[in-house]
C-alpha positions in Angstrom: -43.2 -229.9 -116.9 -44.9 -229.8 -120.3 -46.3 -226.3 -119.9 -44.7 -223.4 -121.7 -42.7 -222.3 -118.7 -41.7 -218.8 -120.0 -45.4 -218.0 -120.7 -46.4 -219.3 -117.3 -43.8 -217.2 -115.6 -45.1 -214.1 -117.4 -48.7 -215.1 -116.6 -48.0 -215.5 -112.9 -45.5 -212.6 -112.4 -46.4 -209.9 -115.1 -45.1 -207.1 -113.0 -41.7 -208.5 -112.2 -39.3 -206.7 -114.4 -36.1 -207.0 -112.3 -33.7 -209.8 -113.1 -31.5 -212.1 -111.1 -28.5 -210.6 -112.8 -29.4 -207.1 -111.6 -29.8 -208.3 -108.1 -26.4 -210.0 -108.2 -25.0 -206.5 -109.1 -27.0 -204.8 -106.4 -25.7 -207.2 -103.8 -22.1 -207.9 -104.8 -19.7 -210.3 -103.1 -18.3 -208.8 -99.9 -14.8 -207.6 -99.9 -13.4 -209.4 -96.9 -10.2 -211.2 -96.0 -9.8 -214.8 -96.9 -11.5 -217.1 -94.4 -13.8 -214.3 -93.1 -17.1 -215.7 -91.9 -20.4 -214.0 -92.7 -23.2 -215.3 -90.6 -26.6 -214.2 -89.3 -29.1 -214.5 -86.7 -32.5 -214.8 -88.3 -35.2 -215.1 -85.6 -38.9 -214.9 -85.9 -40.3 -212.0 -84.0 -42.4 -214.0 -81.5 -41.3 -212.1 -78.4 -39.8 -215.1 -76.6 -36.0 -214.9 -76.5 -34.5 -218.0 -75.1 -31.2 -219.6 -74.2 -31.0 -221.3 -77.6 -31.0 -217.9 -79.3 -28.0 -216.9 -77.1 -26.2 -220.1 -77.8 -26.6 -219.5 -81.6 -25.7 -215.9 -81.1 -22.5 -216.7 -79.3 -21.5 -219.3 -81.9 -22.2 -217.0 -84.8 -20.6 -213.9 -83.2 -17.4 -215.7 -82.3 -17.0 -217.3 -85.8 -17.6 -214.0 -87.5 -15.6 -211.7 -85.3 -12.6 -214.0 -84.7 -12.2 -214.3 -88.5 -12.7 -210.6 -89.4 -16.1 -211.3 -90.8 -19.6 -209.9 -90.5 -22.5 -210.8 -88.2 -25.9 -209.4 -89.3 -29.5 -209.6 -88.0 -32.2 -210.6 -90.3 -35.8 -210.7 -89.1 -37.8 -213.6 -90.5 -41.3 -212.2 -90.3 -43.0 -214.1 -93.1 -45.5 -215.7 -90.6 -47.6 -212.7 -89.7 -49.8 -214.7 -87.4 -47.0 -215.4 -85.0 -45.5 -211.9 -85.0 -45.6 -210.0 -81.6 -45.4 -206.2 -81.7 -42.1 -205.0 -80.3 -40.5 -208.4 -80.5 -37.6 -207.2 -82.7 -36.7 -204.6 -80.2 -36.9 -207.1 -77.3 -34.6 -209.5 -79.2 -32.0 -206.8 -80.1 -31.9 -205.5 -76.5 -31.7 -209.0 -75.0 -28.8 -210.1 -77.2 -27.0 -206.8 -76.8 -27.3 -207.3 -73.0 -25.1 -210.4 -73.4 -22.6 -208.8 -75.7 -24.0 -210.1 -79.0 -23.8 -207.0 -81.2 -24.4 -206.9 -85.0 -22.3 -205.3 -87.7 -25.4 -204.7 -89.9 -29.0 -205.7 -90.2 -32.3 -204.8 -88.6 -32.1 -202.3 -85.7 -34.5 -200.6 -83.4 -34.5 -197.6 -85.7 -34.6 -199.4 -89.0 -32.0 -201.1 -91.1 -28.2 -200.6 -91.2 -26.2 -202.0 -94.0 -25.9 -202.4 -97.8 -27.6 -205.8 -98.1 -31.1 -204.9 -96.9 -33.9 -204.7 -96.4 -33.2 -207.0 -93.5 -36.9 -207.8 -92.7 -38.3 -210.5 -95.0 -41.7 -209.0 -95.5 -40.0 -205.9 -97.0 -38.2 -208.1 -99.5 -41.3 -209.4 -101.3 -40.2 -208.1 -104.7 -36.8 -209.7 -104.4 -38.3 -213.1 -103.8 -40.7 -212.8 -106.8 -37.7 -212.3 -109.1 -36.4 -215.7 -108.2 -39.9 -217.2 -108.1 -40.4 -216.1 -111.7 -37.0 -217.5 -112.6 -37.8 -220.9 -111.1 -41.2 -221.0 -112.9 -39.5 -220.1 -116.2 -37.1 -222.9 -115.8 -39.8 -225.5 -115.0 -38.7 -225.7 -111.3 -41.8 -224.3 -109.8 -45.6 -224.1 -110.5 -48.8 -222.7 -109.1 -51.1 -224.9 -107.0 -54.8 -224.0 -106.6 -55.7 -226.7 -104.1 -58.1 -225.6 -101.4 -57.7 -226.5 -97.7 -60.5 -229.0 -98.0 -58.8 -230.7 -100.9 -55.5 -230.9 -99.1 -57.3 -232.3 -96.0 -59.0 -235.0 -98.1 -55.7 -235.9 -99.7 -54.2 -236.3 -96.3 -57.0 -238.6 -95.3 -56.6 -240.8 -98.4 -52.8 -241.0 -97.8 -53.5 -242.1 -94.2 -55.9 -244.8 -95.5 -53.4 -246.0 -98.0 -50.6 -245.9 -95.5 -48.7 -243.6 -97.9 -46.2 -240.9 -96.9 -47.9 -237.7 -96.1 -47.2 -234.7 -98.3 -47.7 -233.1 -101.7 -45.7 -235.2 -104.2 -45.9 -237.6 -107.1 -49.5 -238.7 -107.9 -50.7 -236.5 -105.0 -49.3 -233.4 -106.6 -52.6 -232.5 -108.3 -51.3 -229.3 -110.1 -47.8 -230.4 -110.8 -48.2 -231.0 -114.6 -51.3 -229.1 -115.4 -51.7 -227.3 -118.7 -51.4 -223.6 -119.0 -55.0 -223.5 -120.1 -56.1 -225.1 -116.7 -53.9 -222.6 -114.9 -55.4 -219.6 -116.9 -58.9 -220.8 -116.2 -58.2 -221.0 -112.4 -56.7 -217.5 -112.5 -59.6 -216.2 -114.4 -61.9 -217.6 -111.7 -59.9 -215.7 -109.1 -58.8 -218.8 -107.3 -56.0 -218.2 -104.8 -52.8 -220.1 -105.4 -49.5 -220.9 -103.9 -46.3 -221.5 -105.7 -44.8 -224.9 -105.2 -41.3 -226.2 -105.8 -41.1 -228.9 -108.5 -39.1 -231.6 -106.7 -37.3 -234.2 -108.7 -36.1 -236.1 -105.7 -37.0 -239.6 -104.6 -37.2 -240.9 -101.0 -35.4 -244.0 -102.2 -32.3 -241.9 -102.7 -29.8 -240.9 -100.1 -27.6 -237.8 -100.1 -24.4 -237.4 -98.3 -23.6 -234.1 -96.6 -21.0 -232.8 -94.2 -22.2 -230.6 -91.4 -19.4 -228.7 -89.5 -20.8 -229.8 -86.1 -22.6 -233.1 -86.8 -20.0 -234.4 -89.3 -20.8 -236.7 -92.1 -24.6 -237.2 -92.6 -26.7 -239.4 -94.8 -30.1 -237.9 -95.5 -33.2 -239.0 -97.4 -33.7 -237.0 -100.6 -36.7 -234.6 -100.6 -39.6 -235.6 -102.9 -42.1 -233.1 -101.5 -43.3 -230.1 -103.7 -43.0 -227.7 -100.8 -44.7 -224.3 -100.9 -42.3 -221.4 -101.9 -44.8 -218.5 -102.0 -48.0 -218.4 -100.0 -51.2 -217.1 -101.4 -50.5 -213.6 -100.3 -47.2 -213.6 -102.2 -45.1 -213.8 -99.1 -42.5 -216.5 -99.2 -42.2 -219.4 -96.8 -39.1 -219.6 -94.5 -37.5 -222.2 -96.8 -37.6 -220.1 -99.9 -36.8 -216.8 -98.3 -33.8 -218.0 -96.3 -32.2 -219.5 -99.4 -32.6 -216.2 -101.4 -31.5 -214.1 -98.5 -28.5 -216.2 -97.5 -27.3 -216.0 -101.1 -27.8 -212.3 -101.7 -26.5 -211.3 -98.2 -23.4 -213.5 -99.0 -23.8 -215.7 -96.0 -20.9 -218.2 -95.7 -22.0 -220.1 -92.6 -25.5 -220.8 -91.3 -25.7 -221.6 -87.5 -29.0 -223.0 -86.4 -30.7 -225.6 -84.2 -30.6 -229.2 -85.3 -34.4 -229.2 -85.5 -33.8 -227.9 -89.0 -32.0 -231.0 -90.1 -35.1 -232.6 -91.6 -35.5 -229.6 -93.9 -31.9 -229.6 -95.0 -32.5 -231.9 -98.1 -35.1 -229.5 -99.4 -32.8 -226.5 -98.7 -29.9 -228.1 -100.6 -32.3 -228.8 -103.5 -33.4 -225.1 -103.5 -29.8 -223.8 -103.7 -29.1 -226.2 -106.5 -32.2 -225.3 -108.4 -31.3 -221.6 -108.1 -27.8 -222.3 -109.3 -26.1 -221.2 -106.1 -23.4 -222.7 -103.9 -25.0 -223.4 -100.5 -23.4 -222.0 -97.3 -21.7 -224.2 -94.8 -24.1 -225.4 -92.1 -23.6 -225.8 -88.4 -26.5 -227.5 -86.7 -26.4 -227.1 -83.0 -27.6 -229.9 -80.7 -30.3 -229.0 -78.1 -29.7 -227.9 -74.5 -30.8 -230.8 -72.3 -31.2 -231.2 -68.6 -31.5 -234.1 -66.2 -35.1 -234.8 -65.2 -34.8 -237.5 -62.5 -32.7 -240.2 -64.1 -33.5 -239.3 -67.6 -32.5 -236.4 -70.0 -34.8 -234.1 -71.9 -34.7 -230.9 -73.9 -35.2 -227.7 -72.0 -38.8 -226.8 -72.4 -40.5 -223.4 -72.6 -43.5 -224.8 -70.7 -41.6 -226.6 -68.0 -38.3 -224.7 -67.5 -38.2 -221.0 -66.6 -34.5 -221.1 -67.1 -35.0 -221.4 -70.8 -36.1 -217.7 -71.1 -33.3 -215.1 -71.1 -35.5 -212.8 -68.9 -35.1 -215.4 -66.1 -31.3 -214.7 -65.8 -31.9 -211.0 -65.6 -34.6 -211.2 -62.9 -32.6 -213.7 -60.9 -29.6 -211.4 -61.1 -27.0 -213.5 -63.0 -24.3 -211.2 -64.3 -24.1 -211.2 -68.1 -20.5 -212.3 -67.8 -21.5 -215.4 -65.8 -24.1 -216.6 -68.3 -21.7 -215.9 -71.2 -18.8 -217.7 -69.5 -21.0 -220.7 -68.6 -22.3 -221.1 -72.1 -18.8 -220.7 -73.5 -17.8 -223.7 -71.4 -20.9 -225.6 -72.5 -20.1 -225.0 -76.2 -16.3 -225.5 -76.1 -15.0 -228.3 -73.9 -11.6 -226.7 -73.6 -12.8 -223.4 -72.3 -12.6 -224.3 -68.6 -8.9 -225.3 -68.9 -8.2 -222.1 -70.7 -10.0 -220.1 -68.0 -8.0 -221.8 -65.2 -4.8 -220.9 -67.0 -6.0 -217.4 -67.7 -8.1 -216.3 -64.8 -7.9 -212.6 -65.5 -8.0 -212.6 -69.3 -11.0 -211.2 -71.1 -13.2 -214.0 -72.5 -12.8 -212.6 -76.0 -9.2 -213.8 -75.9 -10.4 -217.4 -75.9 -10.2 -219.0 -79.4 -13.6 -220.4 -79.9 -13.9 -223.4 -82.3 -17.0 -225.2 -83.7 -14.8 -228.3 -83.7 -15.1 -228.4 -79.9 -18.9 -228.4 -79.9 -20.8 -231.5 -78.9 -22.8 -232.9 -81.9 -25.4 -234.4 -79.7 -26.1 -231.3 -77.7 -25.1 -230.1 -74.3 -26.2 -230.7 -70.7 -27.5 -227.6 -68.9 -26.4 -227.7 -65.3 -27.9 -225.0 -63.1 -25.5 -225.7 -60.2 -22.5 -225.4 -62.5 -23.8 -222.1 -63.7 -24.0 -220.9 -60.1 -20.4 -222.0 -59.5 -19.2 -220.2 -62.6 -21.1 -217.1 -61.5 -19.5 -217.2 -58.1 -16.1 -217.3 -59.7 -16.9 -214.5 -62.0 -18.3 -212.2 -59.3 -15.3 -213.0 -57.0 -13.0 -211.5 -59.6 -15.0 -208.2 -59.7 -14.0 -205.2 -57.6 -16.2 -204.0 -54.7 -17.2 -201.0 -56.8 -18.3 -203.2 -59.7 -20.3 -205.5 -57.4 -22.0 -202.6 -55.8 -22.9 -200.9 -59.1 -24.3 -204.1 -60.6 -26.2 -205.1 -57.5 -27.7 -201.6 -57.2 -28.7 -201.7 -60.9 -30.4 -205.1 -60.4 -32.1 -204.1 -57.2 -33.5 -200.9 -58.5 -35.3 -202.9 -61.1 -36.3 -206.0 -59.2 -36.2 -205.2 -55.5 -36.8 -201.5 -55.1 -36.7 -201.4 -51.3 -33.3 -203.0 -51.2 -32.1 -200.8 -54.1 -33.1 -197.7 -52.1 -31.2 -198.9 -49.1 -28.1 -199.6 -51.2 -28.3 -196.2 -52.8 -28.6 -194.4 -49.4 -25.8 -196.4 -47.8 -23.2 -196.6 -50.5 -20.2 -196.4 -48.2 -21.4 -199.2 -46.0 -22.3 -201.4 -49.0 -18.9 -200.8 -50.7 -17.0 -201.6 -47.5 -19.0 -204.7 -47.0 -18.5 -205.9 -50.5 -14.8 -205.3 -50.1 -14.5 -207.8 -47.3 -12.5 -210.8 -48.4 -12.3 -209.5 -52.0 -9.1 -209.7 -53.9 -6.2 -212.0 -53.2 -5.7 -215.6 -54.2 -8.7 -216.9 -52.4 -11.5 -214.4 -52.6 -14.9 -215.0 -51.0 -17.5 -216.7 -53.2 -20.7 -216.0 -51.4 -22.7 -214.4 -54.2 -23.8 -216.3 -57.3 -26.6 -213.9 -58.4 -27.2 -210.3 -57.4 -30.3 -211.2 -55.4 -28.0 -213.2 -53.1 -26.5 -209.9 -52.0 -29.5 -209.1 -49.8 -29.1 -212.2 -47.8 -25.3 -212.0 -47.8 -25.1 -208.4 -46.4 -28.6 -207.3 -45.6 -27.8 -207.5 -41.9 -25.5 -204.5 -42.3 -28.6 -202.3 -42.5 -30.9 -201.9 -39.5 -34.0 -202.0 -41.8 -33.1 -205.6 -42.9 -31.4 -207.0 -39.8 -33.1 -210.0 -38.2 -31.9 -213.0 -36.3 -32.4 -215.8 -38.8 -30.2 -218.6 -37.2 -30.3 -220.0 -33.7 -27.7 -221.3 -31.4 -27.0 -225.0 -31.2 -28.9 -226.5 -28.3 -25.7 -228.3 -27.1 -24.5 -224.9 -25.7 -25.8 -223.7 -22.4 -27.6 -220.3 -22.7 -25.8 -219.1 -19.6 -22.4 -219.7 -21.3 -23.6 -217.8 -24.4 -24.8 -214.9 -22.4 -21.6 -214.9 -20.3 -19.5 -214.8 -23.4 -21.5 -211.9 -25.0 -21.5 -209.9 -21.7 -17.7 -210.4 -21.4 -17.2 -209.2 -24.9 -19.1 -206.0 -24.2 -16.9 -205.4 -21.2 -13.7 -205.6 -23.2 -14.8 -204.4 -26.6 -12.8 -201.6 -28.0 -13.3 -200.6 -31.7 -9.7 -199.2 -31.7 -8.3 -202.7 -31.2 -6.3 -204.3 -34.0 -7.7 -207.5 -35.4 -5.2 -209.5 -33.4 -6.0 -207.7 -30.2 -9.7 -208.2 -30.9 -9.2 -211.9 -31.4 -7.0 -212.4 -28.4 -9.8 -211.0 -26.2 -12.2 -213.5 -27.7 -9.8 -216.3 -26.9 -9.4 -215.0 -23.3 -13.2 -214.9 -22.9 -13.6 -218.4 -24.1 -10.8 -219.8 -21.9 -12.4 -218.1 -18.8 -15.7 -219.9 -19.3 -14.2 -223.3 -20.3 -13.8 -223.0 -24.1 -10.5 -224.0 -25.6 -8.6 -221.0 -27.0 -6.5 -223.2 -29.3 -8.2 -225.2 -32.2 -5.4 -227.7 -32.4 -5.7 -228.6 -28.7 -9.4 -228.7 -28.9 -9.4 -231.2 -31.8 -7.0 -233.4 -29.9 -9.3 -233.5 -26.8 -12.8 -232.0 -27.5 -14.3 -233.8 -24.5 -12.1 -231.7 -22.2 -13.9 -228.5 -23.1 -17.3 -227.0 -23.5 -16.3 -225.9 -27.0 -13.7 -223.9 -28.8 -12.8 -220.3 -29.6 -14.7 -220.8 -32.9 -17.9 -221.3 -30.9 -17.3 -218.1 -29.0 -16.9 -216.3 -32.4 -20.1 -218.0 -33.5 -22.0 -216.6 -30.4 -20.9 -213.1 -31.5 -21.7 -213.8 -35.1 -25.3 -214.7 -34.5 -25.8 -211.8 -32.2 -24.3 -209.2 -34.5 -25.4 -210.6 -38.0 -28.2 -212.9 -37.1 -26.5 -215.6 -39.1 -24.2 -218.5 -38.6 -22.3 -217.6 -41.8 -21.1 -214.1 -42.6 -18.1 -212.1 -43.8 -15.2 -211.5 -41.4 -16.6 -210.4 -38.0 -13.8 -208.0 -37.2 -14.5 -206.1 -40.5 -18.2 -206.3 -40.0 -18.0 -204.8 -36.6 -15.7 -202.0 -37.9 -18.2 -201.1 -40.5 -21.3 -201.3 -38.2 -19.7 -199.1 -35.6 -19.5 -199.5 -31.8 -23.0 -198.3 -31.0 -24.8 -200.7 -33.4 -22.6 -203.6 -32.3 -23.3 -203.1 -28.7 -27.0 -202.5 -29.4 -27.3 -205.9 -31.1 -25.3 -207.9 -28.5 -27.3 -206.4 -25.7 -30.5 -207.2 -27.5 -29.4 -210.8 -27.8 -28.5 -211.1 -24.1 -32.0 -209.9 -23.2 -33.7 -212.7 -25.1 -31.4 -215.5 -23.9 
């Protein structure tokens, strides 16, 4: 630049009296142990909190807290057009729900920490200090191009088959005299501040990303906007200033930011700062037929974090599943440490897939079944009740009014080396044990047509004649075997498998007759326990009702 840069800086920023040196003192280096990671989540307040936010949050949180570092929340609200009222509160609550808690930063009630403000629109004066510095050093300049002029330039670039952007001969205000700039200011023309890039697209830069590894990137030659016409910075400029002053050591973000990385590296260099270490996370992808694609806000409801709450996935299930997605060795660790808290697992960015990770809904459900199977009946009851009261009020009311029945039912088959794994999400509980409540009982499954209705009815009536709730489980089952044998059903499964054609069925079929009559389903928890909880009157009532319709 040939312009008197110091004079231009004073002309553009006459009210900026603060200095970079004073800001360095105001935001000193953090006193942390060696190797401590300082990272951030820096979302835009758009109101949509998605699985990618949680993936980034888990990665950042683990890196920080495993190393004795600091995780902070910074709100990147420079784009006022996209901001949704209340979005910050939604984000904080959603991440907190999944155990992502911040040591400092933006909170529902304001800011907490010594490196704020943590909302970018409140840091306008800070950015202007560094904007003035860049202008004074000939690294930034004002541009008075109108939208019409930029559109016309774009059209000419298209016609000439040139690269799009504001650079080189297309940068109309790049080397303008201070007289031209003064004249434009005197006319009251709005202006933006642009970066004076000295890069060339013919050049390549080498960079090491902690997840992607060694990268070769095209150097940036675009004079990107640093400050918009309202004085608010763009994301690019603001994030560089903030990451430096907040003493960020590691930046975790999606790999959609990789194309911007050359410009960001230029910015840190121009400002005289060491850039943080970058970890660019690959996208979450899913199978769509025989092909793979990124999870989409428009196509995939499972991208939104609200989906998992409404479906009833425990927070622990989603967290554990994502931990397995992010670190390939997590599943082996979990098998070796089935009862250990997930925080004991040593998370490592070195185990992350550079290309992204496959989101498998079925696998998530399997993980969730395992997680729930390890919970106590009390915990399952409380979490199911909490979900139901919010998403299924009628079921919630039933659970609340029948706590003892619900607790005893959830306790069936729980504990031990092979616990039941019937529930993947809390909404499954209604189908799993709704039959325990008269309000929800209905016969959903039917008997196999290969069984004679007369035999089914005979078995049910015979059970009613011998049923005694005081029987032990063995006595109860012996009676069922005797009933089956009396009407031609084999009482011994081994003998039945050896010669099935010799019998009408097996003792398992007699149990199934009872199961459908009492629970309305072909699959249910242990029938002896179910009958004990339901009580003699209800058991008899349901069996009689079934015999009447056969």
